[in-house]
C-alpha positions in Angstrom: -28.6 6.4 -12.8 -29.2 3.7 -10.1 -27.5 3.9 -6.8 -26.2 0.3 -6.2 -24.3 1.0 -3.0 -24.6 -1.7 -0.4 -23.6 -0.9 3.2 -22.8 -3.7 5.6 -20.8 -3.5 8.8 -17.7 -5.8 9.0 -17.9 -8.0 12.0 -15.4 -7.3 14.8 -13.9 -10.8 14.5 -13.1 -10.3 10.8 -11.5 -7.0 11.5 -9.4 -8.5 14.2 -8.3 -11.4 11.9 -7.4 -8.9 9.2 -5.4 -6.7 11.5 -3.5 -9.8 12.8 -2.6 -10.7 9.2 -1.5 -7.2 8.4 0.7 -7.2 11.5 2.2 -10.6 10.5 3.1 -9.3 7.0 4.6 -6.1 8.5 6.8 -8.3 10.8 7.9 -10.5 7.9 8.9 -7.4 5.8 10.7 -5.4 8.5 14.2 -6.8 7.6 13.7 -5.7 3.9 12.1 -2.3 4.3 14.3 0.7 4.7 13.0 4.0 6.1 14.0 7.0 4.0 14.4 10.6 5.2 12.5 13.2 3.3 15.7 14.3 1.6 16.4 10.7 0.5 12.9 10.4 -0.9 13.3 13.6 -2.8 16.5 12.4 -4.5 14.8 9.2 -5.8 13.9 9.2 -9.5 10.3 9.6 -10.3 8.5 6.9 -12.3 5.6 7.6 -14.5 4.4 7.4 -18.1 6.7 10.1 -19.3 9.7 8.6 -17.5 9.5 5.2 -19.3 11.6 5.0 -22.5 9.8 2.6 -24.9 12.4 2.9 -27.7 10.2 5.3 -29.7 
């Protein structure tokens, strides 16, 4: 099997721009995101393939 991995460093200015955009999104979403305690997270229903009722 061939190893087709390509390694290239991401320029610092691209990383800086990406981090700025991530920070902007985080700021936009702060009013809509609610921090949950571990107990609150534990009480939430779990979603997965077996949880979904497809009427079968």
